[in-house]
KEDOPA-552359 format. One record per residue (C-alpha): residue in three letters; x, y, z. Coordinates in pm, 1 decimal, decimal comma. Example, Ala and Ser with C-alpha at 12.3 -4.5 7.8 and 13.67 -1.06 7.14 Angstrom:
<atoms>
type  u  v  w
ALA  1230,0  -450,0  780,0 $
SER  1367,0  -106,0  714,0 $
</atoms>
This chain:
<atoms>
type  u  v  w
MET  5176,3  -1008,4  1196,2 $
GLU  4938,0  -828,8  952,1 $
LYS  4621,0  -701,8  1092,4 $
GLN  4311,1  -801,9  886,2 $
GLN  4055,5  -544,7  782,1 $
ASN  3707,7  -590,0  904,8 $
PRO  3485,0  -552,8  590,1 $
LEU  3211,4  -387,7  792,9 $
ILE  3443,0  -106,7  906,7 $
TYR  3671,1  -63,1  597,1 $
GLY  3462,2  14,7  290,9 $
SER  3235,0  -294,1  246,2 $
MET  2964,5  -158,2  489,7 $
ARG  2855,2  80,0  211,0 $
THR  2798,1  -213,2  -11,8 $
TYR  2598,5  -394,4  246,4 $
VAL  2392,8  -82,4  317,8 $
ASP  2336,0  -19,1  -59,0 $
GLU  2210,4  -380,4  -109,9 $
ASP  1970,6  -349,2  179,6 $
MET  1850,8  -21,1  61,9 $
LYS  1792,1  -160,7  -283,6 $
GLN  1611,2  -464,4  -150,4 $
SER  1384,4  -250,5  65,0 $
ILE  1302,0  -15,9  -221,9 $
ILE  1226,0  -312,7  -461,1 $
LEU  994,7  -477,5  -196,7 $
ASN  817,1  -145,0  -142,1 $
LEU  760,3  -107,3  -524,9 $
LEU  640,4  -453,9  -555,9 $
GLU  384,4  -406,2  -270,7 $
MET  259,5  -98,0  -456,2 $
ILE  191,0  -262,2  -788,6 $
PRO  -178,8  -379,2  -698,7 $
ASP  -253,1  -10,2  -607,3 $
PHE  -115,9  137,9  -931,2 $
PRO  -386,8  327,8  -1124,7 $
LEU  -336,2  139,2  -1451,6 $
GLU  -637,0  264,2  -1631,6 $
GLU  -548,9  619,5  -1556,6 $
ALA  -195,0  557,2  -1677,0 $
GLU  -320,5  412,4  -2009,0 $
ARG  -555,6  698,5  -2052,5 $
ILE  -278,6  953,4  -2004,4 $
ALA  -53,1  756,3  -2244,7 $
GLU  -325,4  751,6  -2511,9 $
MET  -373,5  1133,2  -2465,7 $
GLU  -3,4  1192,8  -2507,1 $
ASN  11,7  970,1  -2815,7 $
ALA  -278,6  1158,1  -2963,5 $
ASP  -98,4  1491,4  -2927,4 $
ASN  205,9  1359,6  -3116,7 $
</atoms>
């Protein structure tokens, strides 16, 4: 009788953790969008373009 491998123990746990971490990071970034200083970023981009 062949023993089945538990995916949580044999290699796939990393995949589950990576997906959870990716989802957590994406959610945190989405929550930060309203607080992003867009006007300041645009001003900096204009200054960088003027230098080129």
